[in-house]
N, C-alpha and C positions, 0 to 999 in steps of 0.2 A: 504494500500500500504506500503510495506517495505521501510524503509528509512535508510540512513547511512550505517553502517557496514554490515548489512545483505542483502542489496538490490539486490546484484548480486548472492546470493545463489540460486541454482536450487529449483524449486517448485516441491514437490512430493505429492502424496496422502497418508496420514497417518491416519489410522482408519477412513476413509471416509471423512476426512477433508484435504483441501489444506494447506500445511505447507512448510516452508523453510527447506531444507535438512541440518540440523546441523551436520551431520556426516562428512561433509567436514572439520569441525573444528578439527577432530581427529589428523590431521597433527600438529596443534598447540599444542595439548596435548602432542604428542610424542616429539616434538622438544623443546618447551619452558617449559612445565610443568613437566618434569621428573627430575628436579633438586630439591631434598628435601630441601636444604637450602633456596630455593626461597619461602618457605611457612611457615606460622605460623598456629598453631592449634587454632580453634575457636569452642565454644560450642553455638549452636543455642538455643536461649531462646524460651519459649513457645509462639507460634504465630508469631515469627519473620520471615519475608519473605526475599528472596534473594535480593529484591530491597532495603529493609531497611538495610541489612548488607552492600550492595554496597554503599549506601549513607553514612553510618557511617564509613566504612573502606576506601573507595576510594573517597568520596566526591560527588558522583553522583549515582543516582539509575540506570542510564543507563549502569553501569558496572555490573549489575546483571549477565550478560552472563559470566563474568570472574568468579564469585562465582560458577556458575553452571559448567562451563567447568573445573575449578580447581578440581572439585569433580566428574567429568565424569557423571554428572546428565543430562539425556535427558528427563526424565519423572518426572516433579515436583510433580505430583499427587501421585506417588508411591515411589519416591526416596528422597523426602524432608520430614522432620519430621512433623507430624501432631500436631496441638495444641489439648488441652484437648477436646474441642467440636468436632473437626474433628475426633479425635481418637475414641471418644465414638460413633459417627455416623457410623464410619467404622466398629467397633466391632459389632454393632447392625445389620448393613447390611450384614456382613459376617457370623455371628453366631446366629443371631436372637435376642439376648439380651446379656447384660453384664453377668448376672448369668449363661446363657448357655455357654458363652465363658469360664467362671471360672470353669465350671463343665466338660468341654471337655478336656480330657487328650490327649496331642499330642505325648509326649514321656517322657522318664525318664532320669535323669542325676545323676551322682555321682561326688562328689567333688574331688575324687582322680583320676578320669579317664578323658581323653581328648576326650571322645566321648559320644554319647547318644544312647539309645536303644528304639525301638518302643514297643508298647503294647504287641504284640505277643512274642517278644523276652523276655520281662520282665516276662510275664506269664509263659513262657516255662522254663526259666533258673534262675529266681530270687531266688528261694528257693532250688537251687541245688548247687553242688560244681563245677559249670561251671568255667573253668579256663580262666582267662583273658589272651588273647594272647599278650598283651602289657607287662605284668609283671607276669611272670609265678608263682611266689611264693605268689600271692594274688588270692583269689577266690571271685566271686560275690555271695554274700549271700543275704538274705532277707533284710539286713540293708544297709543303705547308699544311696540307690537309691531313688530319689525324683521325684514325678510326676511333669511335667511341663504342666500347662493348657494353653489353647489357649490365654487367656487374658495375662498371664505372658509372653508367647512367643512373642505376638504382641507388648506388652509394651517394652520388651527388644529390639526388632528389631527397634521400633520407637526411643528409647533412643540412640541406636547405630547410627542412622541417624543424631543425633544432633551434633556429633563430625565431624567437617569438617576441611578442610584446606583452607587457603586464601593466595593468591599470595601477596607477599610483595608489599606494595603500590609504592615503588620506581621502580618497574618493570612494572607498568601498561602501561606506554607510549610505552615501547619496545614491549610488547605483543599486544597492540592496533595496532601499526604500522605493525607488522608481520601479524596480522589478516586482516587488510585492504589490504595488498599486496596479501594475499592468497585468500580472498573473492572477491576482485575486479579485480583480474587478473593482 
């Protein structure tokens, strides 16, 4: 049974499970969470949970919802950084093994360009004088393009998830009051 802040949120069927509809919270995000000065950057350590961060930063694990809403996270399993063990299991589940992920080229990147190219484009143009549409006087040759394998891609994505923003602790009471008013009618 839901208690406290979320008890009056509507119940919906999400992926075959009954859940509280947290999308109601988007009003809080739009109203209170769009002030950049209200946040500090935080880097999630390996294995650290939203509850642990809430306890450390706000003094109570029950403010984990603030950690998640501050970052517009609705799916902790896919939008929260995985620890080493979770990451390894994820790679094996998705690609079959770590070596398979490291040998699966997803795309190519170049340090001087702000875009990536897929395997077909690389094979078609990498060894030609294909002109870069961003910078006319530079050509894409066979050098400079580096393959990005699935492991590297997933690792970079997971590392990017580690950088989050946290609402300044002095604003927590204000946001809690606004949330209670919104959720409890």
